[in-house]
KOLGURO-145799 format. One record per atom (N, C-alpha, C, O): residue number from 1; residue in one letter; atom name; x, y, z. Coordinates in nm, 3 decimals. Example, Ala and Ser with C-alpha at 12.3 -4.5 7.8 and 13.67 -1.06 7.14 Angstrom:
# residues 2
num 1 residu A atome N X 1.319 Y -0.569 Z 0.780 $
num 1 residu A atome CA X 1.230 Y -0.450 Z 0.780 $
num 1 residu A atome C X 1.320 Y -0.330 Z 0.780 $
num 1 residu A atome O X 1.424 Y -0.332 Z 0.846 $
num 2 residu S atome N X 1.285 Y -0.225 Z 0.708 $
num 2 residu S atome CA X 1.367 Y -0.106 Z 0.714 $
num 2 residu S atome C X 1.290 Y 0.003 Z 0.787 $
num 2 residu S atome O X 1.341 Y 0.114 Z 0.804 $
//
This chain:
# residues 86
num 1 residu M atome N X 20.710 Y 0.339 Z 5.334 $
num 1 residu M atome CA X 20.699 Y 0.408 Z 5.206 $
num 1 residu M atome C X 20.605 Y 0.526 Z 5.224 $
num 1 residu M atome O X 20.502 Y 0.516 Z 5.290 $
num 2 residu L atome N X 20.643 Y 0.635 Z 5.166 $
num 2 residu L atome CA X 20.563 Y 0.757 Z 5.174 $
num 2 residu L atome C X 20.515 Y 0.787 Z 5.033 $
num 2 residu L atome O X 20.596 Y 0.788 Z 4.939 $
num 3 residu L atome N X 20.388 Y 0.811 Z 5.016 $
num 3 residu L atome CA X 20.331 Y 0.839 Z 4.884 $
num 3 residu L atome C X 20.261 Y 0.972 Z 4.892 $
num 3 residu L atome O X 20.178 Y 0.994 Z 4.980 $
num 4 residu E atome N X 20.294 Y 1.063 Z 4.800 $
num 4 residu E atome CA X 20.234 Y 1.196 Z 4.801 $
num 4 residu E atome C X 20.141 Y 1.215 Z 4.685 $
num 4 residu E atome O X 20.164 Y 1.163 Z 4.575 $
num 5 residu R atome N X 20.036 Y 1.292 Z 4.709 $
num 5 residu R atome CA X 19.948 Y 1.343 Z 4.602 $
num 5 residu R atome C X 19.948 Y 1.492 Z 4.620 $
num 5 residu R atome O X 19.885 Y 1.544 Z 4.714 $
num 6 residu G atome N X 20.016 Y 1.563 Z 4.533 $
num 6 residu G atome CA X 20.026 Y 1.708 Z 4.548 $
num 6 residu G atome C X 20.109 Y 1.738 Z 4.671 $
num 6 residu G atome O X 20.192 Y 1.657 Z 4.712 $
num 7 residu A atome N X 20.088 Y 1.852 Z 4.730 $
num 7 residu A atome CA X 20.167 Y 1.890 Z 4.847 $
num 7 residu A atome C X 20.091 Y 1.869 Z 4.976 $
num 7 residu A atome O X 20.151 Y 1.875 Z 5.084 $
num 8 residu S atome N X 19.961 Y 1.844 Z 4.970 $
num 8 residu S atome CA X 19.884 Y 1.847 Z 5.093 $
num 8 residu S atome C X 19.843 Y 1.710 Z 5.145 $
num 8 residu S atome O X 19.812 Y 1.698 Z 5.264 $
num 9 residu V atome N X 19.840 Y 1.607 Z 5.063 $
num 9 residu V atome CA X 19.790 Y 1.478 Z 5.107 $
num 9 residu V atome C X 19.905 Y 1.379 Z 5.111 $
num 9 residu V atome O X 19.974 Y 1.358 Z 5.012 $
num 10 residu E atome N X 19.925 Y 1.318 Z 5.227 $
num 10 residu E atome CA X 20.026 Y 1.215 Z 5.240 $
num 10 residu E atome C X 19.959 Y 1.088 Z 5.291 $
num 10 residu E atome O X 19.876 Y 1.093 Z 5.381 $
num 11 residu L atome N X 19.995 Y 0.977 Z 5.233 $
num 11 residu L atome CA X 19.943 Y 0.847 Z 5.276 $
num 11 residu L atome C X 20.060 Y 0.767 Z 5.331 $
num 11 residu L atome O X 20.166 Y 0.764 Z 5.269 $
num 12 residu Y atome N X 20.043 Y 0.702 Z 5.444 $
num 12 residu Y atome CA X 20.151 Y 0.626 Z 5.503 $
num 12 residu Y atome C X 20.098 Y 0.488 Z 5.538 $
num 12 residu Y atome O X 20.001 Y 0.476 Z 5.613 $
num 13 residu Y atome N X 20.160 Y 0.386 Z 5.485 $
num 13 residu Y atome CA X 20.119 Y 0.249 Z 5.511 $
num 13 residu Y atome C X 20.238 Y 0.175 Z 5.570 $
num 13 residu Y atome O X 20.329 Y 0.135 Z 5.497 $
num 14 residu Q atome N X 20.237 Y 0.156 Z 5.700 $
num 14 residu Q atome CA X 20.348 Y 0.094 Z 5.770 $
num 14 residu Q atome C X 20.352 Y -0.056 Z 5.747 $
num 14 residu Q atome O X 20.460 Y -0.115 Z 5.748 $
num 15 residu S atome N X 20.238 Y -0.120 Z 5.725 $
num 15 residu S atome CA X 20.233 Y -0.265 Z 5.721 $
num 15 residu S atome C X 20.256 Y -0.323 Z 5.581 $
num 15 residu S atome O X 20.265 Y -0.446 Z 5.569 $
num 16 residu M atome N X 20.267 Y -0.242 Z 5.478 $
num 16 residu M atome CA X 20.287 Y -0.293 Z 5.343 $
num 16 residu M atome C X 20.435 Y -0.299 Z 5.313 $
num 16 residu M atome O X 20.500 Y -0.196 Z 5.294 $
num 17 residu T atome N X 20.488 Y -0.420 Z 5.307 $
num 17 residu T atome CA X 20.631 Y -0.439 Z 5.279 $
num 17 residu T atome C X 20.645 Y -0.521 Z 5.152 $
num 17 residu T atome O X 20.584 Y -0.627 Z 5.137 $
num 18 residu Y atome N X 20.726 Y -0.471 Z 5.061 $
num 18 residu Y atome CA X 20.748 Y -0.539 Z 4.933 $
num 18 residu Y atome C X 20.898 Y -0.546 Z 4.906 $
num 18 residu Y atome O X 20.976 Y -0.473 Z 4.965 $
num 19 residu R atome N X 20.936 Y -0.635 Z 4.817 $
num 19 residu R atome CA X 21.076 Y -0.649 Z 4.778 $
num 19 residu R atome C X 21.100 Y -0.580 Z 4.645 $
num 19 residu R atome O X 21.012 Y -0.575 Z 4.558 $
num 20 residu I atome N X 21.220 Y -0.528 Z 4.630 $
num 20 residu I atome CA X 21.262 Y -0.469 Z 4.503 $
num 20 residu I atome C X 21.311 Y -0.583 Z 4.415 $
num 20 residu I atome O X 21.391 Y -0.666 Z 4.457 $
num 21 residu G atome N X 21.261 Y -0.586 Z 4.289 $
num 21 residu G atome CA X 21.299 Y -0.690 Z 4.196 $
num 21 residu G atome C X 21.440 Y -0.670 Z 4.142 $
num 21 residu G atome O X 21.505 Y -0.570 Z 4.171 $
num 22 residu A atome N X 21.487 Y -0.765 Z 4.063 $
num 22 residu A atome CA X 21.622 Y -0.764 Z 4.007 $
num 22 residu A atome C X 21.648 Y -0.641 Z 3.920 $
num 22 residu A atome O X 21.762 Y -0.596 Z 3.909 $
num 23 residu K atome N X 21.544 Y -0.587 Z 3.858 $
num 23 residu K atome CA X 21.558 Y -0.468 Z 3.772 $
num 23 residu K atome C X 21.530 Y -0.339 Z 3.848 $
num 23 residu K atome O X 21.519 Y -0.233 Z 3.786 $
num 24 residu G atome N X 21.518 Y -0.345 Z 3.981 $
num 24 residu G atome CA X 21.491 Y -0.226 Z 4.061 $
num 24 residu G atome C X 21.346 Y -0.186 Z 4.062 $
num 24 residu G atome O X 21.314 Y -0.073 Z 4.100 $
num 25 residu Q atome N X 21.257 Y -0.275 Z 4.023 $
num 25 residu Q atome CA X 21.114 Y -0.242 Z 4.014 $
num 25 residu Q atome C X 21.040 Y -0.280 Z 4.141 $
num 25 residu Q atome O X 21.073 Y -0.378 Z 4.208 $
num 26 residu V atome N X 20.940 Y -0.199 Z 4.174 $
num 26 residu V atome CA X 20.851 Y -0.225 Z 4.288 $
num 26 residu V atome C X 20.708 Y -0.205 Z 4.239 $
num 26 residu V atome O X 20.680 Y -0.111 Z 4.165 $
num 27 residu V atome N X 20.620 Y -0.293 Z 4.280 $
num 27 residu V atome CA X 20.478 Y -0.281 Z 4.245 $
num 27 residu V atome C X 20.410 Y -0.193 Z 4.349 $
num 27 residu V atome O X 20.423 Y -0.216 Z 4.469 $
num 28 residu I atome N X 20.338 Y -0.091 Z 4.302 $
num 28 residu I atome CA X 20.258 Y -0.008 Z 4.393 $
num 28 residu I atome C X 20.127 Y -0.083 Z 4.417 $
num 28 residu I atome O X 20.055 Y -0.112 Z 4.322 $
num 29 residu P atome N X 20.097 Y -0.115 Z 4.543 $
num 29 residu P atome CA X 19.975 Y -0.192 Z 4.571 $
num 29 residu P atome C X 19.850 Y -0.123 Z 4.514 $
num 29 residu P atome O X 19.842 Y 0.000 Z 4.511 $
num 30 residu K atome N X 19.754 Y -0.204 Z 4.470 $
num 30 residu K atome CA X 19.633 Y -0.153 Z 4.407 $
num 30 residu K atome C X 19.558 Y -0.056 Z 4.498 $
num 30 residu K atome O X 19.506 Y 0.045 Z 4.451 $
num 31 residu S atome N X 19.551 Y -0.086 Z 4.627 $
num 31 residu S atome CA X 19.477 Y 0.001 Z 4.719 $
num 31 residu S atome C X 19.540 Y 0.141 Z 4.723 $
num 31 residu S atome O X 19.468 Y 0.240 Z 4.733 $
num 32 residu I atome N X 19.672 Y 0.149 Z 4.715 $
num 32 residu I atome CA X 19.740 Y 0.279 Z 4.714 $
num 32 residu I atome C X 19.720 Y 0.348 Z 4.579 $
num 32 residu I atome O X 19.694 Y 0.468 Z 4.573 $
num 33 residu R atome N X 19.733 Y 0.271 Z 4.469 $
num 33 residu R atome CA X 19.709 Y 0.329 Z 4.335 $
num 33 residu R atome C X 19.569 Y 0.387 Z 4.326 $
num 33 residu R atome O X 19.550 Y 0.495 Z 4.271 $
num 34 residu D atome N X 19.471 Y 0.315 Z 4.380 $
num 34 residu D atome CA X 19.333 Y 0.362 Z 4.375 $
num 34 residu D atome C X 19.315 Y 0.490 Z 4.456 $
num 34 residu D atome O X 19.254 Y 0.586 Z 4.407 $
num 35 residu Q atome N X 19.369 Y 0.494 Z 4.577 $
num 35 residu Q atome CA X 19.353 Y 0.613 Z 4.662 $
num 35 residu Q atome C X 19.426 Y 0.733 Z 4.604 $
num 35 residu Q atome O X 19.381 Y 0.847 Z 4.619 $
num 36 residu A atome N X 19.540 Y 0.710 Z 4.537 $
num 36 residu A atome CA X 19.618 Y 0.819 Z 4.478 $
num 36 residu A atome C X 19.574 Y 0.848 Z 4.335 $
num 36 residu A atome O X 19.627 Y 0.938 Z 4.270 $
num 37 residu N atome N X 19.476 Y 0.772 Z 4.286 $
num 37 residu N atome CA X 19.426 Y 0.788 Z 4.149 $
num 37 residu N atome C X 19.539 Y 0.776 Z 4.046 $
num 37 residu N atome O X 19.547 Y 0.856 Z 3.953 $
num 38 residu L atome N X 19.626 Y 0.677 Z 4.064 $
num 38 residu L atome CA X 19.735 Y 0.650 Z 3.969 $
num 38 residu L atome C X 19.686 Y 0.548 Z 3.867 $
num 38 residu L atome O X 19.631 Y 0.444 Z 3.902 $
num 39 residu Q atome N X 19.709 Y 0.580 Z 3.740 $
num 39 residu Q atome CA X 19.666 Y 0.495 Z 3.630 $
num 39 residu Q atome C X 19.789 Y 0.450 Z 3.551 $
num 39 residu Q atome O X 19.893 Y 0.516 Z 3.556 $
num 40 residu P atome N X 19.779 Y 0.339 Z 3.476 $
num 40 residu P atome CA X 19.890 Y 0.299 Z 3.389 $
num 40 residu P atome C X 19.927 Y 0.413 Z 3.295 $
num 40 residu P atome O X 19.840 Y 0.474 Z 3.233 $
num 41 residu G atome N X 20.056 Y 0.440 Z 3.285 $
num 41 residu G atome CA X 20.104 Y 0.548 Z 3.200 $
num 41 residu G atome C X 20.123 Y 0.681 Z 3.273 $
num 41 residu G atome O X 20.186 Y 0.772 Z 3.219 $
num 42 residu D atome N X 20.070 Y 0.694 Z 3.396 $
num 42 residu D atome CA X 20.091 Y 0.817 Z 3.473 $
num 42 residu D atome C X 20.239 Y 0.832 Z 3.506 $
num 42 residu D atome O X 20.311 Y 0.734 Z 3.522 $
num 43 residu Q atome N X 20.282 Y 0.956 Z 3.516 $
num 43 residu Q atome CA X 20.420 Y 0.983 Z 3.553 $
num 43 residu Q atome C X 20.431 Y 1.000 Z 3.703 $
num 43 residu Q atome O X 20.342 Y 1.056 Z 3.767 $
num 44 residu V atome N X 20.541 Y 0.949 Z 3.759 $
num 44 residu V atome CA X 20.570 Y 0.966 Z 3.901 $
num 44 residu V atome C X 20.713 Y 1.016 Z 3.914 $
num 44 residu V atome O X 20.795 Y 0.999 Z 3.824 $
num 45 residu E atome N X 20.740 Y 1.077 Z 4.025 $
num 45 residu E atome CA X 20.871 Y 1.134 Z 4.052 $
num 45 residu E atome C X 20.922 Y 1.075 Z 4.183 $
num 45 residu E atome O X 20.845 Y 1.061 Z 4.279 $
num 46 residu F atome N X 21.051 Y 1.041 Z 4.188 $
num 46 residu F atome CA X 21.111 Y 0.986 Z 4.309 $
num 46 residu F atome C X 21.205 Y 1.090 Z 4.368 $
num 46 residu F atome O X 21.273 Y 1.162 Z 4.296 $
num 47 residu A atome N X 21.207 Y 1.098 Z 4.501 $
num 47 residu A atome CA X 21.296 Y 1.189 Z 4.572 $
num 47 residu A atome C X 21.332 Y 1.127 Z 4.706 $
num 47 residu A atome O X 21.263 Y 1.036 Z 4.754 $
num 48 residu M atome N X 21.438 Y 1.176 Z 4.765 $
num 48 residu M atome CA X 21.478 Y 1.132 Z 4.898 $
num 48 residu M atome C X 21.438 Y 1.239 Z 4.998 $
num 48 residu M atome O X 21.459 Y 1.358 Z 4.974 $
num 49 residu R atome N X 21.381 Y 1.198 Z 5.110 $
num 49 residu R atome CA X 21.350 Y 1.287 Z 5.221 $
num 49 residu R atome C X 21.409 Y 1.221 Z 5.345 $
num 49 residu R atome O X 21.347 Y 1.134 Z 5.407 $
num 50 residu G atome N X 21.531 Y 1.262 Z 5.379 $
num 50 residu G atome CA X 21.604 Y 1.193 Z 5.484 $
num 50 residu G atome C X 21.635 Y 1.053 Z 5.438 $
num 50 residu G atome O X 21.699 Y 1.035 Z 5.334 $
num 51 residu D atome N X 21.592 Y 0.953 Z 5.513 $
num 51 residu D atome CA X 21.612 Y 0.813 Z 5.475 $
num 51 residu D atome C X 21.493 Y 0.755 Z 5.400 $
num 51 residu D atome O X 21.496 Y 0.639 Z 5.361 $
num 52 residu D atome N X 21.389 Y 0.835 Z 5.380 $
num 52 residu D atome CA X 21.268 Y 0.788 Z 5.313 $
num 52 residu D atome C X 21.273 Y 0.814 Z 5.163 $
num 52 residu D atome O X 21.323 Y 0.918 Z 5.118 $
num 53 residu V atome N X 21.222 Y 0.719 Z 5.087 $
num 53 residu V atome CA X 21.203 Y 0.737 Z 4.943 $
num 53 residu V atome C X 21.062 Y 0.790 Z 4.925 $
num 53 residu V atome O X 20.966 Y 0.729 Z 4.972 $
num 54 residu V atome N X 21.048 Y 0.903 Z 4.855 $
num 54 residu V atome CA X 20.918 Y 0.966 Z 4.835 $
num 54 residu V atome C X 20.877 Y 0.950 Z 4.690 $
num 54 residu V atome O X 20.954 Y 0.983 Z 4.599 $
num 55 residu L atome N X 20.759 Y 0.900 Z 4.668 $
num 55 residu L atome CA X 20.701 Y 0.882 Z 4.535 $
num 55 residu L atome C X 20.589 Y 0.983 Z 4.520 $
num 55 residu L atome O X 20.493 Y 0.980 Z 4.597 $
num 56 residu S atome N X 20.600 Y 1.073 Z 4.422 $
num 56 residu S atome CA X 20.499 Y 1.177 Z 4.401 $
num 56 residu S atome C X 20.440 Y 1.163 Z 4.261 $
num 56 residu S atome O X 20.512 Y 1.142 Z 4.164 $
num 57 residu A atome N X 20.309 Y 1.174 Z 4.253 $
num 57 residu A atome CA X 20.243 Y 1.174 Z 4.123 $
num 57 residu A atome C X 20.269 Y 1.306 Z 4.054 $
num 57 residu A atome O X 20.261 Y 1.412 Z 4.116 $
num 58 residu V atome N X 20.301 Y 1.301 Z 3.925 $
num 58 residu V atome CA X 20.322 Y 1.423 Z 3.846 $
num 58 residu V atome C X 20.189 Y 1.452 Z 3.777 $
num 58 residu V atome O X 20.146 Y 1.377 Z 3.690 $
num 59 residu R atome N X 20.126 Y 1.560 Z 3.817 $
num 59 residu R atome CA X 19.995 Y 1.597 Z 3.763 $
num 59 residu R atome C X 20.009 Y 1.714 Z 3.667 $
num 59 residu R atome O X 20.092 Y 1.802 Z 3.687 $
num 60 residu E atome N X 19.929 Y 1.713 Z 3.563 $
num 60 residu E atome CA X 19.928 Y 1.824 Z 3.468 $
num 60 residu E atome C X 19.862 Y 1.944 Z 3.534 $
num 60 residu E atome O X 19.757 Y 1.929 Z 3.597 $
num 61 residu P atome N X 19.921 Y 2.061 Z 3.522 $
num 61 residu P atome CA X 19.860 Y 2.179 Z 3.583 $
num 61 residu P atome C X 19.731 Y 2.217 Z 3.511 $
num 61 residu P atome O X 19.715 Y 2.193 Z 3.391 $
num 62 residu M atome N X 19.640 Y 2.276 Z 3.586 $
num 62 residu M atome CA X 19.515 Y 2.322 Z 3.526 $
num 62 residu M atome C X 19.544 Y 2.444 Z 3.439 $
num 62 residu M atome O X 19.632 Y 2.523 Z 3.470 $
num 63 residu A atome N X 19.470 Y 2.458 Z 3.332 $
num 63 residu A atome CA X 19.488 Y 2.572 Z 3.242 $
num 63 residu A atome C X 19.434 Y 2.700 Z 3.306 $
num 63 residu A atome O X 19.333 Y 2.698 Z 3.377 $
num 64 residu L atome N X 19.503 Y 2.809 Z 3.282 $
num 64 residu L atome CA X 19.456 Y 2.937 Z 3.331 $
num 64 residu L atome C X 19.338 Y 2.985 Z 3.248 $
num 64 residu L atome O X 19.327 Y 2.952 Z 3.130 $
num 65 residu G atome N X 19.252 Y 3.061 Z 3.309 $
num 65 residu G atome CA X 19.140 Y 3.118 Z 3.237 $
num 65 residu G atome C X 19.143 Y 3.269 Z 3.248 $
num 65 residu G atome O X 19.235 Y 3.326 Z 3.307 $
num 66 residu G atome N X 19.046 Y 3.333 Z 3.192 $
num 66 residu G atome CA X 19.035 Y 3.478 Z 3.201 $
num 66 residu G atome C X 19.145 Y 3.550 Z 3.126 $
num 66 residu G atome O X 19.190 Y 3.504 Z 3.022 $
num 67 residu R atome N X 19.188 Y 3.663 Z 3.179 $
num 67 residu R atome CA X 19.284 Y 3.747 Z 3.107 $
num 67 residu R atome C X 19.424 Y 3.688 Z 3.101 $
num 67 residu R atome O X 19.506 Y 3.735 Z 3.022 $
num 68 residu F atome N X 19.454 Y 3.584 Z 3.182 $
num 68 residu F atome CA X 19.587 Y 3.523 Z 3.180 $
num 68 residu F atome C X 19.593 Y 3.399 Z 3.092 $
num 68 residu F atome O X 19.699 Y 3.336 Z 3.082 $
num 69 residu A atome N X 19.484 Y 3.362 Z 3.027 $
num 69 residu A atome CA X 19.478 Y 3.238 Z 2.951 $
num 69 residu A atome C X 19.585 Y 3.230 Z 2.843 $
num 69 residu A atome O X 19.643 Y 3.123 Z 2.823 $
num 70 residu R atome N X 19.612 Y 3.337 Z 2.772 $
num 70 residu R atome CA X 19.708 Y 3.332 Z 2.661 $
num 70 residu R atome C X 19.832 Y 3.417 Z 2.689 $
num 70 residu R atome O X 19.905 Y 3.453 Z 2.596 $
num 71 residu S atome N X 19.856 Y 3.448 Z 2.815 $
num 71 residu S atome CA X 19.968 Y 3.536 Z 2.848 $
num 71 residu S atome C X 20.102 Y 3.464 Z 2.850 $
num 71 residu S atome O X 20.207 Y 3.528 Z 2.839 $
num 72 residu G atome N X 20.100 Y 3.331 Z 2.864 $
num 72 residu G atome CA X 20.225 Y 3.255 Z 2.875 $
num 72 residu G atome C X 20.282 Y 3.257 Z 3.017 $
num 72 residu G atome O X 20.386 Y 3.198 Z 3.042 $
num 73 residu M atome N X 20.214 Y 3.326 Z 3.108 $
num 73 residu M atome CA X 20.264 Y 3.339 Z 3.244 $
num 73 residu M atome C X 20.273 Y 3.203 Z 3.314 $
num 73 residu M atome O X 20.371 Y 3.176 Z 3.383 $
num 74 residu A atome N X 20.174 Y 3.118 Z 3.297 $
num 74 residu A atome CA X 20.175 Y 2.987 Z 3.364 $
num 74 residu A atome C X 20.295 Y 2.905 Z 3.317 $
num 74 residu A atome O X 20.362 Y 2.842 Z 3.399 $
num 75 residu Q atome N X 20.322 Y 2.905 Z 3.189 $
num 75 residu Q atome CA X 20.435 Y 2.829 Z 3.136 $
num 75 residu Q atome C X 20.567 Y 2.882 Z 3.191 $
num 75 residu Q atome O X 20.656 Y 2.804 Z 3.224 $
num 76 residu R atome N X 20.581 Y 3.015 Z 3.201 $
num 76 residu R atome CA X 20.704 Y 3.074 Z 3.256 $
num 76 residu R atome C X 20.720 Y 3.038 Z 3.403 $
num 76 residu R atome O X 20.831 Y 3.008 Z 3.448 $
num 77 residu L atome N X 20.611 Y 3.041 Z 3.479 $
num 77 residu L atome CA X 20.616 Y 3.005 Z 3.620 $
num 77 residu L atome C X 20.653 Y 2.857 Z 3.638 $
num 77 residu L atome O X 20.733 Y 2.824 Z 3.725 $
num 78 residu L atome N X 20.594 Y 2.770 Z 3.557 $
num 78 residu L atome CA X 20.627 Y 2.628 Z 3.565 $
num 78 residu L atome C X 20.773 Y 2.603 Z 3.528 $
num 78 residu L atome O X 20.839 Y 2.520 Z 3.590 $
num 79 residu H atome N X 20.823 Y 2.674 Z 3.428 $
num 79 residu H atome CA X 20.963 Y 2.661 Z 3.388 $
num 79 residu H atome C X 21.055 Y 2.705 Z 3.502 $
num 79 residu H atome O X 21.152 Y 2.637 Z 3.533 $
num 80 residu D atome N X 21.024 Y 2.819 Z 3.565 $
num 80 residu D atome CA X 21.103 Y 2.865 Z 3.679 $
num 80 residu D atome C X 21.097 Y 2.767 Z 3.795 $
num 80 residu D atome O X 21.198 Y 2.740 Z 3.859 $
num 81 residu R atome N X 20.979 Y 2.714 Z 3.821 $
num 81 residu R atome CA X 20.962 Y 2.618 Z 3.930 $
num 81 residu R atome C X 21.044 Y 2.492 Z 3.906 $
num 81 residu R atome O X 21.102 Y 2.438 Z 4.000 $
num 82 residu A atome N X 21.049 Y 2.445 Z 3.782 $
num 82 residu A atome CA X 21.125 Y 2.324 Z 3.751 $
num 82 residu A atome C X 21.274 Y 2.343 Z 3.771 $
num 82 residu A atome O X 21.346 Y 2.246 Z 3.797 $
num 83 residu R atome N X 21.323 Y 2.467 Z 3.759 $
num 83 residu R atome CA X 21.465 Y 2.494 Z 3.776 $
num 83 residu R atome C X 21.505 Y 2.512 Z 3.922 $
num 83 residu R atome O X 21.624 Y 2.511 Z 3.953 $
num 84 residu E atome N X 21.408 Y 2.529 Z 4.013 $
num 84 residu E atome CA X 21.439 Y 2.548 Z 4.154 $
num 84 residu E atome C X 21.494 Y 2.420 Z 4.214 $
num 84 residu E atome O X 21.446 Y 2.311 Z 4.183 $
num 85 residu P atome N X 21.596 Y 2.431 Z 4.301 $
num 85 residu P atome CA X 21.647 Y 2.309 Z 4.367 $
num 85 residu P atome C X 21.542 Y 2.252 Z 4.461 $
num 85 residu P atome O X 21.465 Y 2.325 Z 4.523 $
num 86 residu R atome N X 21.540 Y 2.122 Z 4.470 $
num 86 residu R atome CA X 21.443 Y 2.055 Z 4.558 $
num 86 residu R atome C X 21.511 Y 1.997 Z 4.677 $
num 86 residu R atome O X 21.445 Y 1.937 Z 4.762 $
//
C-alpha cells in the first residue's frame, strides 16, 4: 500500500497486510493515520498507479494573502487543476 501526503512525502509499509471487508472497506492502521495526520471526517482520494492503489489525503489549500487575497485567482487555478487529467 502506498500512502501519500501532498506530492513530496510517501510512506511505504511492506509488512502491513489487511483484508478488504465485504463492503469494500479497509482500515487504515493507526500508526499510518498518525504519521499522515488523518483524522475522522478527513477526505481521501484513491487512484491507480500501475498495479498499486494510491491513497492521498485531500488537504484544503492555504488562503492567499497580500494583493491576491481577493482576486479569485486561487479559485480559478484550483478549478483548472481539478479539470486536468490525472
